[in-house]
C-alpha positions in Angstrom: 0.0 0.0 0.0 3.0 2.3 0.5 3.7 2.1 -3.2 0.3 3.5 -4.2 0.7 7.1 -5.3 -2.9 8.0 -4.5 -2.4 7.0 -0.8 0.4 9.5 -0.5 -1.8 12.2 -2.2 -4.7 11.4 0.0 -2.4 11.7 3.0 -1.3 15.1 1.7 -4.9 16.3 1.4 -5.7 15.0 4.9 -2.6 16.9 6.3 -3.7 20.0 4.5 -7.1 19.7 6.1 -5.4 19.3 9.5 -3.4 22.4 8.7 -6.5 24.4 8.2 -7.9 23.2 11.5 -4.7 23.8 13.4 -2.9 26.7 11.6 0.7 27.5 12.3 2.5 25.7 9.5 2.7 22.5 11.6 1.2 20.0 9.1 2.0 21.9 5.9 5.6 20.6 5.7 4.3 17.1 6.1 1.7 17.6 3.4 4.3 18.9 1.0 6.5 15.8 1.8 3.6 13.5 1.2 2.7 15.2 -2.1 6.3 15.0 -3.3 6.4 11.3 -2.6 3.0 10.9 -4.3 4.2 12.7 -7.4 7.4 10.7 -7.3 5.4 7.4 -7.4 3.0 8.8 -10.0 6.0 9.5 -12.3 6.8 5.8 -12.2 9.8 5.8 -9.9 9.2 2.8 -7.6 11.8 2.3 -4.9 12.0 0.5 -1.6 9.6 1.7 1.1 12.5 2.7 3.4 13.7 5.1 0.7 10.2 6.5 0.2 9.9 7.2 4.0 13.3 8.8 3.9 12.4 11.0 1.0 9.2 11.9 2.8 11.1 12.8 6.0 13.8 14.8 4.3 11.4 16.8 2.0 9.1 17.4 5.0 12.0 18.8 7.1 13.3 21.0 4.2 9.7 22.2 3.5 9.2 23.0 7.2 12.5 24.9 7.5 11.8 26.9 4.3 8.3 27.7 5.6 9.6 28.7 8.9 12.2 31.0 7.3 9.8 32.5 4.9 6.7 32.9 7.1 8.6 32.8 10.4 7.8 34.6 13.6 6.7 38.1 13.0 8.6 40.8 14.7 7.0 41.7 18.0 5.0 38.5 18.1 6.9 37.2 21.1 6.6 39.1 24.3 9.8 39.5 26.3 9.6 40.5 29.9 12.4 42.7 31.1 11.2 43.1 34.7 9.2 41.0 37.1 6.0 42.4 38.6 6.9 40.9 41.9 10.1 42.9 42.1 9.5 46.1 44.2 
């Protein structure tokens, strides 16, 4: 079943739906990884399942890092406290 391209594409769509429900670019990297593996299999490149999972993991990590760099944390989004309210 891991060699079926439509399973990977269905997983990508499911992960995209999860991303809509829990925004924050958490599942988007995984969805991109699953879509890449699905397209890889659709193109006719059948390889061992271990390599498919490795490609999924590497592409997901790269996609997450790129998304984090591009979308990232906006300036001023994180509140830094410079003094404690209990200090008087």
